[in-house]
C-alpha positions as CSV (number, residue, x, y, z in Angstrom):
1,M,-18.8,15.6,35.0
2,T,-16.6,17.6,37.4
3,Q,-13.0,18.1,36.4
4,Q,-10.1,19.2,38.6
5,K,-9.5,22.9,38.5
6,G,-7.4,23.9,35.6
7,I,-7.8,20.5,33.8
8,D,-8.7,20.7,30.2
9,P,-10.0,17.3,28.8
10,P,-9.8,16.8,25.0
11,V,-12.0,15.0,22.6
12,V,-10.2,11.7,22.2
13,V,-10.1,9.8,18.9
14,V,-9.1,6.2,19.0
15,G,-7.6,5.3,15.6
16,A,-4.8,6.7,13.6
17,G,-5.9,5.8,10.1
18,L,-7.7,7.9,7.4
19,A,-11.0,8.2,9.4
20,G,-9.4,9.1,12.7
21,S,-6.9,11.6,11.2
22,L,-9.5,13.5,9.1
23,L,-11.9,13.7,12.0
24,A,-9.2,15.0,14.3
25,L,-8.3,17.7,11.8
26,A,-12.0,18.7,11.4
27,L,-12.3,19.0,15.1
28,A,-9.1,21.0,15.5
29,R,-10.3,23.5,12.8
30,R,-13.4,24.0,14.9
31,G,-11.4,24.9,18.0
32,C,-11.6,21.6,19.8
33,R,-8.6,20.3,21.7
34,V,-8.3,16.8,20.3
35,E,-6.0,13.9,20.9
36,M,-5.5,10.8,18.9
37,V,-4.5,7.5,20.4
38,G,-3.5,4.3,18.6
39,A,-0.3,2.5,17.6
40,A,0.8,3.0,14.0
41,G,0.6,-0.1,11.9
42,P,-1.0,-1.7,8.8
43,S,-4.3,-0.3,8.0
44,A,-6.9,-0.3,5.2
45,T,-5.6,3.2,4.3
46,A,-2.3,1.9,3.0
47,L,-3.9,-0.8,0.9
48,S,-6.7,1.2,-0.7
49,Y,-6.8,2.1,-4.4
50,A,-7.9,5.5,-3.2
51,G,-9.7,6.5,-6.4
52,L,-11.8,9.6,-6.3
53,P,-14.8,10.7,-8.4
54,A,-15.5,14.4,-8.9
55,A,-17.0,15.1,-5.5
56,G,-14.1,13.3,-3.8
57,I,-11.6,15.4,-5.8
58,R,-13.2,18.6,-4.6
59,A,-13.1,17.5,-1.0
60,W,-9.4,16.6,-1.2
61,R,-8.6,19.9,-2.9
62,E,-10.1,21.6,0.0
63,L,-8.1,19.5,2.5
64,E,-4.9,20.3,0.6
65,R,-5.9,24.0,0.6
66,C,-6.1,23.9,4.4
67,H,-3.2,21.5,5.1
68,G,-0.8,21.5,2.2
69,P,0.0,18.5,-0.1
70,L,-1.6,15.2,0.9
71,G,-1.0,13.1,-2.2
72,L,-3.9,14.2,-4.5
73,R,-3.0,13.1,-8.0
74,P,-4.8,13.4,-11.4
75,S,-5.8,10.0,-12.7
76,C,-8.2,8.0,-14.9
77,L,-10.3,5.0,-14.3
78,V,-9.6,2.1,-16.7
79,L,-12.3,-0.6,-16.6
80,H,-11.9,-4.2,-17.9
81,G,-14.5,-6.9,-18.3
82,W,-16.8,-5.1,-20.7
83,P,-19.5,-7.4,-22.1
84,G,-19.3,-9.3,-25.4
85,P,-16.6,-8.6,-27.9
86,L,-15.6,-5.4,-26.2
87,R,-13.7,-7.5,-23.6
88,H,-11.2,-8.5,-26.3
89,L,-10.3,-5.0,-27.4
90,P,-6.8,-3.7,-26.5
91,A,-6.5,-2.1,-23.1
92,P,-6.0,1.5,-24.4
93,V,-9.3,1.1,-26.3
94,Q,-11.1,-0.3,-23.3
95,A,-9.9,2.8,-21.4
96,L,-11.6,5.2,-23.7
97,P,-15.2,5.1,-22.3
98,T,-14.0,6.4,-19.0
99,A,-11.1,8.6,-20.1
100,L,-13.0,11.9,-20.0
101,L,-14.7,11.3,-16.7
102,P,-13.3,13.5,-13.8
103,F,-11.3,11.2,-11.7
104,G,-8.4,11.4,-9.3
105,R,-6.5,9.4,-6.7
106,V,-4.7,9.9,-3.4
107,D,-1.2,8.5,-3.1
108,A,-1.3,6.5,0.1
109,P,2.4,6.6,0.9
110,T,2.5,10.4,0.4
111,L,-0.6,10.8,2.6
112,T,0.9,8.6,5.3
113,A,4.2,10.5,5.3
114,A,2.5,13.9,5.4
115,M,-0.2,13.2,8.1
116,P,2.0,13.3,11.3
117,R,3.3,16.8,10.3
118,V,-0.2,18.0,9.4
119,L,-1.7,16.8,12.6
120,K,1.1,18.3,14.7
121,R,0.7,21.7,12.9
122,A,-3.0,21.6,13.5
123,G,-2.4,21.1,17.3
124,V,-3.6,17.5,17.4
125,A,-1.7,15.6,20.1
126,R,-0.9,11.9,19.6
127,Q,-0.2,8.9,21.8
128,E,1.1,5.8,20.1
129,T,-0.1,3.5,22.8
130,G,-2.6,0.9,21.8
131,V,-6.0,0.8,23.5
132,A,-7.1,-2.5,24.9
133,R,-10.3,-1.5,26.8
134,I,-12.6,1.4,27.2
135,L,-14.6,1.8,30.4
136,P,-17.7,3.9,31.1
137,L,-17.4,5.7,34.5
138,Q,-20.2,6.0,37.0
139,G,-19.8,9.8,37.2
140,G,-19.8,10.1,33.4
141,G,-17.1,10.0,30.8
142,W,-14.7,7.3,29.7
143,R,-11.4,5.8,30.8
144,L,-9.0,4.1,28.3
145,L,-6.8,1.2,29.4
146,D,-3.7,-0.1,27.7
147,A,-2.7,-3.8,27.3
148,N,-1.3,-3.8,30.8
149,G,-4.4,-2.4,32.4
150,G,-3.0,1.0,32.9
151,A,-5.1,4.1,32.4
152,L,-4.1,6.5,29.7
153,G,-3.9,10.2,30.6
154,F,-5.2,12.9,28.3
155,A,-6.4,15.9,30.3
156,R,-3.5,18.3,31.1
157,D,-3.3,21.0,33.7
158,R,-1.8,24.4,33.1
159,E,1.7,23.0,33.7
160,G,1.2,20.4,30.9
161,V,1.0,17.5,33.3
162,R,-1.3,14.7,32.1
163,H,-4.1,13.4,34.3
164,T,-6.3,10.4,34.0
165,D,-9.6,12.1,34.5
166,A,-12.5,10.8,32.5
167,V,-12.7,11.7,28.9
168,P,-16.1,13.2,28.2
169,Q,-16.2,12.7,24.5
170,L,-14.6,9.6,23.0
171,V,-14.7,8.5,19.3
172,L,-14.0,5.0,18.1
173,A,-12.4,5.3,14.6
174,A,-10.3,2.2,14.9
175,G,-11.7,0.2,12.0
176,A,-12.1,-3.5,12.7
177,N,-11.0,-3.0,16.3
178,C,-14.1,-0.8,17.1
179,R,-16.3,-3.8,18.0
180,A,-13.6,-5.3,20.2
181,L,-13.6,-2.1,22.2
182,W,-17.4,-1.8,22.3
183,P,-19.1,-5.1,21.4
184,A,-22.6,-3.5,21.5
185,L,-22.1,-1.7,18.2
186,P,-24.8,-2.4,15.6
187,E,-24.6,-5.9,14.0
188,R,-24.8,-4.3,10.5
189,L,-21.2,-3.3,11.1
190,R,-19.2,-6.1,9.5
191,F,-15.6,-6.8,8.4
192,S,-13.9,-8.5,5.6
193,W,-10.2,-9.4,5.0
194,A,-8.7,-7.5,2.1
195,G,-5.4,-8.4,0.5
196,V,-3.1,-6.9,-2.2
197,I,0.3,-7.5,-3.6
198,E,2.7,-4.5,-3.3
199,L,5.3,-4.1,-6.1
200,D,8.5,-2.1,-5.5
201,P,10.0,0.3,-8.1
202,A,12.8,-2.2,-9.0
203,V,10.3,-4.7,-10.3
204,L,8.5,-2.2,-12.4
205,I,11.8,-0.8,-13.9
206,A,12.7,-4.4,-14.9
207,K,9.3,-5.4,-16.2
208,G,10.5,-6.2,-19.7
209,P,8.3,-6.0,-22.8
210,A,5.1,-4.0,-22.8
211,H,2.1,-5.4,-20.8
212,P,-1.1,-3.5,-21.6
213,W,-2.7,-3.4,-18.1
214,L,0.5,-2.9,-16.3
215,D,1.4,0.0,-18.7
216,Q,-2.0,1.6,-17.9
217,A,-1.2,1.7,-14.2
218,L,2.4,2.9,-14.9
219,G,0.7,5.9,-16.6
220,G,-1.0,6.8,-13.3
221,R,-4.4,5.2,-14.1
222,I,-6.4,2.9,-11.8
223,V,-7.4,-0.4,-13.4
224,Q,-10.4,-2.3,-12.0
225,P,-13.3,-4.5,-13.2
226,L,-16.4,-3.0,-14.7
227,R,-18.4,-4.8,-12.1
228,L,-16.7,-5.2,-8.8
229,R,-17.6,-8.5,-7.1
230,R,-16.7,-7.4,-3.5
231,P,-20.0,-5.4,-2.8
232,S,-22.3,-8.3,-3.6
233,L,-20.2,-10.7,-1.5
234,E,-20.2,-8.3,1.5
235,S,-23.9,-7.7,1.2
236,A,-24.5,-11.5,1.4
237,A,-22.5,-11.9,4.6
238,A,-25.5,-12.2,6.9
239,G,-26.7,-15.3,5.1
240,L,-23.3,-17.1,4.9
241,H,-22.6,-20.3,6.8
242,E,-18.9,-20.5,5.9
243,E,-16.2,-18.2,4.6
244,R,-16.2,-17.1,1.0
245,W,-13.7,-15.2,-1.1
246,I,-13.5,-13.4,-4.4
247,V,-10.8,-11.6,-6.4
248,D,-11.4,-8.2,-8.1
249,A,-8.4,-8.1,-10.4
250,G,-7.0,-4.6,-10.7
251,L,-3.9,-2.4,-10.4
252,A,-3.4,0.9,-8.7
253,P,-0.3,3.2,-9.0
254,R,1.7,4.4,-6.1
255,D,4.4,7.1,-6.4
256,G,7.4,4.8,-6.9
257,G,5.4,1.6,-6.8
258,M,2.1,-0.2,-7.4
259,V,-0.4,-2.5,-5.8
260,L,-2.2,-5.5,-7.4
261,G,-5.4,-7.0,-6.2
262,Q,-7.6,-7.2,-4.3
263,I,-8.8,-10.4,-2.7
264,T,-11.7,-10.2,-0.3
265,L,-12.7,-12.9,2.3
266,V,-16.0,-12.6,4.2
267,G,-17.2,-14.9,6.9
268,P,-20.6,-15.3,8.7
269,D,-19.4,-13.8,12.0
270,P,-19.7,-10.0,12.4
271,D,-16.5,-10.0,14.6
272,P,-13.0,-10.2,13.2
273,S,-11.6,-13.7,13.4
274,R,-8.1,-15.1,13.1
275,P,-6.3,-13.8,10.0
276,P,-6.5,-16.2,7.0
277,D,-3.4,-18.0,5.9
278,P,-1.4,-15.4,3.9
279,A,0.1,-18.0,1.6
280,V,-3.3,-19.4,0.7
281,M,-4.7,-15.9,0.1
282,E,-1.8,-14.8,-2.0
283,A,-2.1,-17.9,-4.2
284,R,-5.8,-17.2,-4.7
285,L,-5.1,-13.6,-5.5
286,R,-2.5,-14.5,-8.1
287,S,-4.8,-17.0,-9.7
288,G,-7.4,-14.2,-10.1
289,L,-4.9,-11.8,-11.5
290,A,-3.8,-14.4,-14.1
291,E,-7.3,-14.3,-15.5
292,L,-6.7,-10.7,-16.4
293,D,-3.1,-11.1,-17.5
294,P,-0.9,-14.1,-16.8
295,H,2.1,-11.8,-16.5
296,L,0.6,-10.1,-13.4
297,A,0.5,-13.3,-11.5
298,T,4.2,-13.8,-11.9
299,L,5.4,-10.4,-10.6
300,P,7.4,-10.6,-7.4
301,G,5.9,-8.6,-4.6
302,R,4.9,-8.6,-0.9
303,Y,1.4,-9.8,0.0
304,R,-0.4,-7.7,2.6
305,Q,-3.8,-8.2,4.2
306,V,-5.8,-6.3,6.8
307,P,-9.3,-6.5,8.2
308,V,-11.6,-3.7,6.9
309,T,-15.1,-2.7,8.0
310,Y,-18.2,-2.1,6.0
311,C,-22.0,-1.8,6.8
312,L,-24.5,-4.3,5.6
313,Q,-27.3,-1.7,5.0
314,G,-27.6,2.0,5.1
315,P,-24.8,4.5,5.6
316,P,-21.5,4.1,7.5
317,L,-21.5,4.5,11.3
318,A,-20.8,8.2,11.9
319,E,-22.8,8.9,15.0
320,S,-23.2,8.7,18.7
321,V,-23.5,5.2,20.2
322,E,-26.9,4.3,21.7
323,N,-27.0,3.9,25.4
324,A,-23.4,5.1,25.8
325,A,-23.3,8.8,26.7
326,G,-20.2,10.5,25.2
327,L,-19.2,7.6,23.0
328,W,-19.1,8.0,19.2
329,V,-18.3,5.7,16.3
330,F,-16.7,6.5,12.9
331,T,-16.2,3.4,10.8
332,G,-17.9,1.0,8.3
333,F,-17.0,2.9,5.1
334,S,-17.2,1.8,1.5
335,G,-15.1,4.0,-0.8
336,A,-13.5,5.6,2.3
337,F,-11.3,8.1,0.4
338,S,-14.4,9.5,-1.3
339,V,-16.8,9.6,1.7
340,V,-14.7,10.2,4.8
341,P,-13.8,13.8,4.2
342,S,-17.4,15.0,4.1
343,L,-18.6,12.7,6.9
344,A,-15.7,13.9,9.1
345,E,-17.0,17.4,8.7
346,S,-20.5,16.4,9.6
347,L,-19.5,14.4,12.6
348,A,-17.2,17.1,13.8
349,D,-20.2,19.5,13.9
350,Q,-22.1,17.1,16.0
351,L,-19.2,16.6,18.4
352,V,-18.6,20.3,18.8
353,A,-22.3,20.8,19.7
354,A,-22.0,18.0,22.3
355,V,-18.8,19.6,23.8
356,E,-20.6,22.9,24.0
357,R,-23.6,21.3,25.8
358,H,-21.2,19.8,28.4
359,G,-19.3,23.0,29.1
360,G,-16.5,22.9,26.5
361,T,-13.1,21.4,26.5
């Protein structure tokens, strides 16, 4: 693709959540000029429990070594739902089998607050405009259009003026919006609706007498079932004829707050549909929480839900898109906080090689 003299096109990443941000940082460390585009808003990043096994802890320590504090916290994993009489033991006793396992968490509010500063310091440019369409161009490359049909400009000349020349390398890291932008993505990319209840600090300060599971989370520990029901529901999506939902009752600390949940709703269609009724979903979630501890179901809080992506079989999508030169996809994660850091590094290597093959940016 021929660019105007003096024009320097970046690698463009669509999506401002965890995946898009970490990929942009990985590209910037490799010397790429990179620009993110996407309006800030609710995302799966903000609702995640963000628990980390040992490998995930190492990856986030390296990220913090490069970029400063990002919200990494020590933690423990507390499991409930043990078989037989073990399920009736006090919560602190049920916590013992996993107490010595290396485990951590990322505080989502801290990460969200830090990321704009980190991206700016790394030289990653950012446009808040939402992307409504992407168009492959006959001469190669891609054009991005906003909701009004206007073309977004990314390439800058030596005076810093933006131009709307084609973007040679474009990455879709926009979660459930990826398929809307490029419907030909593999059908194994699916989505579910995930919902949690956010508690603010005032509720926790006034919580009253001791409540065993709530106290575990107040101590910085993540509480979740021994056997999560979400993976089996998501894996059955291809055979569904109607929507189904489950609740994985748990608690996750936030610096200054907490989230309760989560509820997962899956349908037979691989494309995101209309959001489910929040009032109905919250009632279902509270009913599931009551099975763990009736007190949890009564706590006042704000219900939030977002569509999240996953893959039916095989690894997440972190690759070039078939029959679409210069288009890449980075989505479909399970356990995103654990796997995205390493996958971002791997995909960044592939993108840098593609940039070098096409004459650099």
